[in-house]
N, C-alpha and C positions, 0 to 999 in steps of 0.2 A: 558509252558512246557506240551507237549502233550504226552500222554502214550496211547499205545494201548494194551488191554487185550485181548489175544486169550484164550478162554475158551473151556473146554471139560467137560465130566461127569464123566468117569470112574476113574478119579483119586480124587474125592470128598470123604471126610470123610462120612461115612453113606451109601454110595452106596454100597450095599453088593454083588450083582451079576450083571450080564449083562441083561438078558432077563427080569426080573422082574422090573428093576430100570431104564434103560435108553433106552428102545425100546417103541416107541409110542404104546400104548395098553397094556403095561406091568401092572401088578396089583399095582406096587408102582411107576409108571412113574412120577405122579404128585408130589409124595413125593420127588422123585429125582430132579425134576425141582427145587422145593423149596431149597433143600440142596445145589445144585450147585448155585442158584441165590444168596443165603445168603453168600457163599464163595466169589462169586464175589464182592458183595456189600462190604465185609469186605476188599477186596483189593482195591476198589474204595476209601473207606473212608480213607485207610491208605496212599494211593497216594496223595489225596487232602491235608491230614494232613502233608504230607512231602514237599508239594510245587508244586504239579502238578496244572496245570490251565485248563486242559481238558482231559477227559478220553473217549476213544471209546472202547466198548466192542464188540468183534467179537464172535457171536455165532457159534463155530466151530464144534458142535456135530452134527452128521449126521441127527438125528431125531428131533433136536432141544433140547437145554440144558439150556434155560433161559426162566423164567416166567416174560414177559414184565411189569406186573402189579406190580411186586414186585422189580424191578430195582431201585437202588439209583437214585433219580431224577436229580442228578448232571451228570450222565453219559448218553452217546448216545449209541444206540444199532444197530449194523449192523447184518442182517441176509440175506442170499442170497440162490439161487437154485443151479442148477447143473452147472451153468456158472461160478461159483467160480474159481479164479485162484490164485496161489501162487504169492507173499504173499496177504492174504486177506486184502485189504484196507490199507495196510501199505505202506507209502512212506518216502521220507527223510525229511518231515516236523515233523515227530514224533521224540522226543527225546528218547524214549525208548520203548521195546517190552517186554511184560510180559506174563506169562502163569498162569491159574487157573485151577484146576480140571484135570491136565493132567497126563497121564499114561505112563508107560516105554514102551520102543520099543519091538518089537517081538524078543523073544528068551532071554529074560532077566530072570535070576533066582531070586527067592524070590521077585516076583512082582505079581500085582493083576490085573486081567482083561487084561493082557498083549496082546498087538497087535500093529500093524502098519497099517493103513488104514482099514484093516479088518483082521480076524483070519486066512486068507490064506496066509499071508506073514511070510516068515522065516526070511528074512533079507533084508535090503537096505543098499548099501554102496555108497558113493561118493569118488572117487579116494582112495578107500580102507578104509574110515572112516564109520564106521557103524552108521546110524542114523534111527531116527523113525519120528513121526510126529513133535515132539520138534525140532528135527534137520532139518526138511524140511524148517520150517518157519524161524528158527534162521539162517540158512545159507542164505536164502533170505535176511533177515535184514542185515546180513554181507555185502552182495553185495551193499545194499543202504546206508551203513555207520551208520545204527541204531543199538545201542548196545542192547543186551538182558540182562535185568536187574533183573529180577524176575521170579521164577518158584515155583508154589505150587502144590503138588499132593502126590503121593505115594513116599515112601522112595527111591524105586529104580530109580524113575524118577529124584529125586534131585540128586543122584549120577551121573546119566546120564548127567543132566544139567551141573553140576560142572566140568566134565571132558570135555565136548564139548565147554562149554563157560565159561572158568575161570573168576572169580570175581563175577558170578551171585548170588544173595541173594536166598536161597531156603527156602522152609518150608514143612516138611514132615507131612502129616496129617493121614497117614495110612502105614501099613507095610506089604506087601505080604509075605506069608510063604510057597507058592507052588514052587517046584523046576522047573527047565526047562530041557534042554537036550532033548526035545521032538519032535525032527526033523521027527521022522517017523509017527506022527499023521497027519491025516488030518484036515481041517479047523474046522469041527464041533468038533472033539474029542478035538482039542487044545483049543477051546472056553469053553468046559467043564472042562478042566484040571486046570484052573488057577483061582480058586475061593476062596481060603483061604486068609485071611487077618486080622490084628488087627488095629483096628480103634481108632482115638481118639475121644472123645465126640465132636460133632459138634460144641457147644459153644466154646470149648478150641481151636479147629481147626481155627475158626474164629478169635479168639483173636490173634493167632500166625500169621495168614495171614496178619491181619491189622498191626502188629508190623513190619513184614518183608517187606511189601509194603512201609511202611514209611521209613524204613532203606534204602531200594533200591533207592528211590528218592533222599533221602538226599545224599547218597554216589555217585549217579549220578552228582548231583549239585557240590559236593566237589571234587570228583576224578574221572571225567568222563573216564580217560585212564585205570581205574582199571578193566573195563569190556573188555574182550578179546575174539577173535575168533581163531579157527585153521588156519594154512596156508595151502591153496590148490593151487596146481600149475595147471594153464591151460595147455591143454583142461581138461574139467570135464567129468568124466565117471561114470555113474550110473548103478549099477548092482543090479537087484532085484531077489530073489530066492523066489518062491512061492511053498505053499503046494497044494497037490490035494484038489479040492473043489467041491463037487458034481459030476458032470460029467466031469469037467475040470482036467485033470492030472496035476501033478506038472510039472513046466517049470521055465526057468531062462530067464530073459529080460535084454538086454544091450543097453544103449543109450549113446551118447557122443554129448556134445555141446562144440565149440571152445572156448567160453569166458564168457558164461552167466550161473550162477547157476540158476537164476530165470527161464530163457528159459528151462533148463534142467527139473526143477521140473515140468514144465507144458508140457512136452513131453509125449505122450502116450508111453506104454510099447512096445518095440520091442522085440518080442520073438526070442531066440537064437536058430537057427535050430540045432538039434542035429546030 
Protein backbone atom coordinates (compact mmCIF):
# COMPACT_ATOMS: atom_id res chain seq x y z
CA UNK A 1 0.00 0.00 0.00
CA UNK A 2 1.68 3.17 -1.26
CA UNK A 3 0.99 6.53 0.38
CA UNK A 4 2.08 9.93 -0.92
CA UNK A 5 2.63 12.73 1.61
CA UNK A 6 2.48 16.27 0.26
CA UNK A 7 4.26 18.43 2.81
CA UNK A 8 4.45 22.16 3.41
CA UNK A 9 5.84 24.28 6.25
CA UNK A 10 3.37 26.99 7.18
CA UNK A 11 0.96 24.57 8.88
CA UNK A 12 3.58 23.02 11.18
CA UNK A 13 3.39 23.51 14.95
CA UNK A 14 6.12 25.90 16.11
CA UNK A 15 6.42 27.72 12.79
CA UNK A 16 5.70 31.14 14.27
CA UNK A 17 5.87 33.47 11.30
CA UNK A 18 6.62 33.42 7.60
CA UNK A 19 9.80 35.33 6.86
CA UNK A 20 11.90 34.10 9.79
CA UNK A 21 10.85 30.44 9.68
CA UNK A 22 10.04 29.31 6.12
CA UNK A 23 12.18 31.47 3.82
CA UNK A 24 15.71 30.38 2.95
CA UNK A 25 17.96 32.80 4.81
CA UNK A 26 15.41 33.44 7.56
CA UNK A 27 16.96 33.44 11.02
CA UNK A 28 14.98 30.36 12.13
CA UNK A 29 14.74 28.56 8.77
CA UNK A 30 16.91 25.60 9.84
CA UNK A 31 14.74 25.17 12.93
CA UNK A 32 11.70 25.29 10.68
CA UNK A 33 13.12 22.51 8.51
CA UNK A 34 13.65 20.39 11.61
CA UNK A 35 10.13 20.97 12.90
CA UNK A 36 8.58 20.19 9.51
CA UNK A 37 10.68 17.07 8.97
CA UNK A 38 9.83 15.72 12.41
CA UNK A 39 6.10 16.13 11.72
CA UNK A 40 6.54 14.30 8.42
CA UNK A 41 8.46 11.55 10.19
CA UNK A 42 5.60 11.16 12.66
CA UNK A 43 3.20 10.67 9.76
CA UNK A 44 5.55 8.22 8.04
CA UNK A 45 5.79 6.18 11.24
CA UNK A 46 2.02 6.18 11.64
CA UNK A 47 1.40 5.11 8.06
CA UNK A 48 3.80 2.18 8.34
CA UNK A 49 2.32 1.21 11.71
CA UNK A 50 -1.11 1.14 10.06
CA UNK A 51 -0.02 -1.11 7.20
CA UNK A 52 1.51 1.07 4.50
CA UNK A 53 4.27 -0.64 2.52
CA UNK A 54 5.76 2.43 0.83
CA UNK A 55 5.73 6.16 1.56
CA UNK A 56 6.84 8.90 -0.82
CA UNK A 57 7.34 12.34 0.71
CA UNK A 58 6.89 15.24 -1.72
CA UNK A 59 8.56 18.45 -0.55
CA UNK A 60 5.99 20.98 -1.70
CA UNK A 61 7.39 24.05 0.04
CA UNK A 62 8.76 26.63 -2.35
CA UNK A 63 12.07 27.21 -0.54
CA UNK A 64 12.35 23.57 0.51
CA UNK A 65 10.71 22.21 3.63
CA UNK A 66 12.54 18.95 4.44
CA UNK A 67 15.96 18.21 5.91
CA UNK A 68 16.90 15.04 3.99
CA UNK A 69 19.38 13.93 6.65
CA UNK A 70 16.61 13.79 9.23
CA UNK A 71 13.99 12.00 7.13
CA UNK A 72 12.76 8.58 8.30
CA UNK A 73 14.91 6.07 6.43
CA UNK A 74 11.84 4.07 5.33
CA UNK A 75 10.54 7.00 3.29
CA UNK A 76 11.58 8.27 -0.13
CA UNK A 77 11.84 11.99 -0.89
CA UNK A 78 10.89 13.86 -4.03
CA UNK A 79 11.94 17.44 -4.67
CA UNK A 80 11.72 19.25 -7.99
CA UNK A 81 12.30 22.63 -9.55
CA UNK A 82 10.01 24.92 -11.47
CA UNK A 83 9.04 22.12 -13.86
CA UNK A 84 6.70 20.64 -11.23
CA UNK A 85 3.17 19.94 -12.42
CA UNK A 86 0.03 18.95 -10.57
CA UNK A 87 -0.28 16.42 -9.13
CA UNK A 88 3.32 16.12 -7.95
CA UNK A 89 4.37 12.47 -8.50
CA UNK A 90 0.89 11.16 -7.70
CA UNK A 91 -0.54 8.49 -9.96
CA UNK A 92 -3.16 5.75 -9.66
CA UNK A 93 -0.62 3.31 -8.21
CA UNK A 94 -0.91 5.13 -4.87
CA UNK A 95 -3.53 3.96 -2.40
CA UNK A 96 -3.89 7.35 -0.73
CA UNK A 97 -2.86 11.01 -0.64
CA UNK A 98 -1.91 12.74 2.62
CA UNK A 99 -0.88 16.25 3.70
CA UNK A 100 1.42 17.38 6.50
CA UNK A 101 2.20 20.99 7.48
CA UNK A 102 -0.63 22.33 5.35
CA UNK A 103 -2.14 25.80 5.79
CA UNK A 104 -5.61 27.10 4.99
CA UNK A 105 -6.59 28.76 1.74
CA UNK A 106 -6.52 32.50 1.14
CA UNK A 107 -9.33 34.41 2.79
CA UNK A 108 -9.89 31.97 5.66
CA UNK A 109 -10.74 33.59 9.00
CA UNK A 110 -8.96 32.47 12.17
CA UNK A 111 -6.10 30.97 10.20
CA UNK A 112 -2.32 31.35 10.33
CA UNK A 113 0.06 32.40 7.52
CA UNK A 114 -2.96 32.17 5.27
CA UNK A 115 -2.37 32.01 1.51
CA UNK A 116 -2.90 30.17 -1.75
CA UNK A 117 0.29 29.89 -3.83
CA UNK A 118 1.40 33.28 -2.50
CA UNK A 119 -0.13 36.13 -0.51
CA UNK A 120 -1.37 37.84 -3.67
CA UNK A 121 -4.30 35.41 -4.07
CA UNK A 122 -7.74 36.47 -2.85
CA UNK A 123 -9.52 33.27 -3.87
CA UNK A 124 -9.52 30.39 -6.34
CA UNK A 125 -12.66 28.52 -7.34
CA UNK A 126 -13.36 25.54 -9.57
CA UNK A 127 -16.98 25.41 -10.73
CA UNK A 128 -17.82 27.69 -7.84
CA UNK A 129 -16.05 25.61 -5.15
CA UNK A 130 -13.39 27.63 -3.31
CA UNK A 131 -10.08 25.78 -2.99
CA UNK A 132 -6.51 26.40 -1.87
CA UNK A 133 -3.34 24.37 -2.21
CA UNK A 134 -4.98 21.43 -0.45
CA UNK A 135 -7.90 21.48 -2.86
CA UNK A 136 -5.75 21.73 -5.96
CA UNK A 137 -3.93 18.48 -5.19
CA UNK A 138 -7.01 16.75 -3.81
CA UNK A 139 -9.05 17.42 -6.96
CA UNK A 140 -6.22 16.03 -9.06
CA UNK A 141 -6.26 12.92 -6.85
CA UNK A 142 -10.02 12.70 -7.40
CA UNK A 143 -9.47 12.54 -11.15
CA UNK A 144 -6.95 9.73 -10.66
CA UNK A 145 -9.27 7.79 -8.36
CA UNK A 146 -6.92 8.18 -5.36
CA UNK A 147 -8.60 9.02 -2.03
CA UNK A 148 -7.34 11.85 0.16
CA UNK A 149 -7.02 10.16 3.54
CA UNK A 150 -5.12 12.43 5.94
CA UNK A 151 -4.42 16.11 6.59
CA UNK A 152 -2.35 17.65 9.37
CA UNK A 153 -1.90 21.38 9.81
CA UNK A 154 -3.66 24.33 11.33
CA UNK A 155 -7.21 24.00 12.62
CA UNK A 156 -8.71 26.06 9.80
CA UNK A 157 -7.08 23.76 7.25
CA UNK A 158 -8.61 20.75 8.97
CA UNK A 159 -12.08 22.28 8.62
CA UNK A 160 -11.34 23.08 4.96
CA UNK A 161 -10.23 19.50 4.32
CA UNK A 162 -13.23 17.95 6.04
CA UNK A 163 -15.61 20.10 4.01
CA UNK A 164 -13.98 19.38 0.64
CA UNK A 165 -13.03 15.73 1.18
CA UNK A 166 -15.45 14.14 3.67
CA UNK A 167 -14.04 11.18 5.55
CA UNK A 168 -10.48 12.50 5.66
CA UNK A 169 -8.73 12.07 9.01
CA UNK A 170 -7.41 15.42 10.25
CA UNK A 171 -5.02 16.54 12.98
CA UNK A 172 -4.91 20.19 14.07
CA UNK A 173 -1.54 21.25 15.50
CA UNK A 174 -2.18 24.98 15.88
CA UNK A 175 -5.05 27.46 15.76
CA UNK A 176 -4.92 30.78 13.98
CA UNK A 177 -6.48 33.72 15.76
CA UNK A 178 -6.23 36.41 13.08
CA UNK A 179 -9.48 37.47 11.36
CA UNK A 180 -9.87 37.85 7.64
CA UNK A 181 -12.19 39.98 5.49
CA UNK A 182 -9.02 41.73 4.34
CA UNK A 183 -9.72 41.93 0.62
CA UNK A 184 -8.62 45.56 0.47
CA UNK A 185 -5.01 44.75 1.46
CA UNK A 186 -2.22 44.27 -1.04
CA UNK A 187 -0.10 41.12 -0.93
CA UNK A 188 2.57 42.45 1.44
CA UNK A 189 0.04 43.85 3.90
CA UNK A 190 -1.96 40.60 3.85
CA UNK A 191 1.22 38.62 4.52
CA UNK A 192 1.84 40.74 7.63
CA UNK A 193 -1.75 40.48 8.86
CA UNK A 194 -2.10 36.74 9.52
CA UNK A 195 0.57 36.02 12.14
CA UNK A 196 -1.34 35.20 15.32
CA UNK A 197 -1.71 31.55 16.39
CA UNK A 198 -1.83 29.22 19.39
CA UNK A 199 0.45 26.20 18.87
CA UNK A 200 0.58 22.74 20.38
CA UNK A 201 3.95 21.79 21.80
CA UNK A 202 5.76 20.08 18.89
CA UNK A 203 6.15 16.70 20.68
CA UNK A 204 2.39 16.65 21.32
CA UNK A 205 1.68 17.57 17.71
CA UNK A 206 3.87 14.70 16.47
CA UNK A 207 2.16 12.18 18.74
CA UNK A 208 -1.24 13.21 17.39
CA UNK A 209 0.00 13.09 13.79
CA UNK A 210 1.39 9.60 14.24
CA UNK A 211 -1.89 8.36 15.73
CA UNK A 212 -3.95 10.08 13.04
CA UNK A 213 -1.85 8.70 10.18
CA UNK A 214 -2.17 5.18 11.57
CA UNK A 215 -5.92 5.62 11.90
CA UNK A 216 -6.17 6.92 8.32
CA UNK A 217 -4.45 3.88 6.79
CA UNK A 218 -6.46 1.49 8.92
CA UNK A 219 -9.67 3.24 7.80
CA UNK A 220 -8.54 3.08 4.17
CA UNK A 221 -7.99 -0.67 4.47
CA UNK A 222 -11.28 -1.30 6.28
CA UNK A 223 -13.70 1.13 4.60
CA UNK A 224 -12.13 2.67 1.47
CA UNK A 225 -15.46 4.08 0.31
CA UNK A 226 -15.57 6.30 3.42
CA UNK A 227 -13.27 8.83 1.72
CA UNK A 228 -15.28 11.05 -0.61
CA UNK A 229 -14.97 13.98 -3.01
CA UNK A 230 -17.33 16.69 -4.24
CA UNK A 231 -19.23 16.23 -7.47
CA UNK A 232 -18.07 18.64 -10.16
CA UNK A 233 -19.82 18.77 -13.52
CA UNK A 234 -17.76 19.10 -16.72
CA UNK A 235 -16.54 21.43 -18.16
CA UNK A 236 -14.31 22.73 -15.39
CA UNK A 237 -13.95 26.48 -14.88
CA UNK A 238 -11.26 27.99 -12.66
CA UNK A 239 -11.59 31.59 -11.53
CA UNK A 240 -8.73 33.22 -9.62
CA UNK A 241 -8.94 36.65 -8.00
CA UNK A 242 -5.63 38.29 -7.14
CA UNK A 243 -4.60 41.21 -4.96
CA UNK A 244 -2.33 44.03 -5.96
CA UNK A 245 1.28 42.91 -5.59
CA UNK A 246 4.10 45.37 -6.02
CA UNK A 247 3.69 47.02 -9.41
CA UNK A 248 1.06 44.46 -10.50
CA UNK A 249 -2.51 45.67 -9.96
CA UNK A 250 -5.32 43.41 -8.77
CA UNK A 251 -6.91 41.31 -11.50
CA UNK A 252 -9.09 38.27 -12.18
CA UNK A 253 -8.15 35.21 -14.27
CA UNK A 254 -10.54 32.72 -15.83
CA UNK A 255 -9.70 29.41 -17.52
CA UNK A 256 -11.78 26.46 -18.72
CA UNK A 257 -10.93 22.87 -19.56
CA UNK A 258 -13.56 20.58 -21.11
CA UNK A 259 -12.82 17.41 -19.15
CA UNK A 260 -9.65 17.38 -17.00
CA UNK A 261 -9.07 18.93 -13.60
CA UNK A 262 -5.40 18.02 -13.81
CA UNK A 263 -5.00 19.84 -17.10
CA UNK A 264 -6.91 22.83 -15.69
CA UNK A 265 -4.62 23.05 -12.65
CA UNK A 266 -1.60 23.18 -14.95
CA UNK A 267 -2.95 25.95 -17.18
CA UNK A 268 -1.42 29.41 -16.87
CA UNK A 269 -3.73 32.14 -15.64
CA UNK A 270 -5.61 33.96 -18.38
CA UNK A 271 -6.41 37.49 -17.30
CA UNK A 272 -9.98 38.60 -17.76
CA UNK A 273 -10.06 41.82 -19.69
CA UNK A 274 -12.00 44.50 -17.84
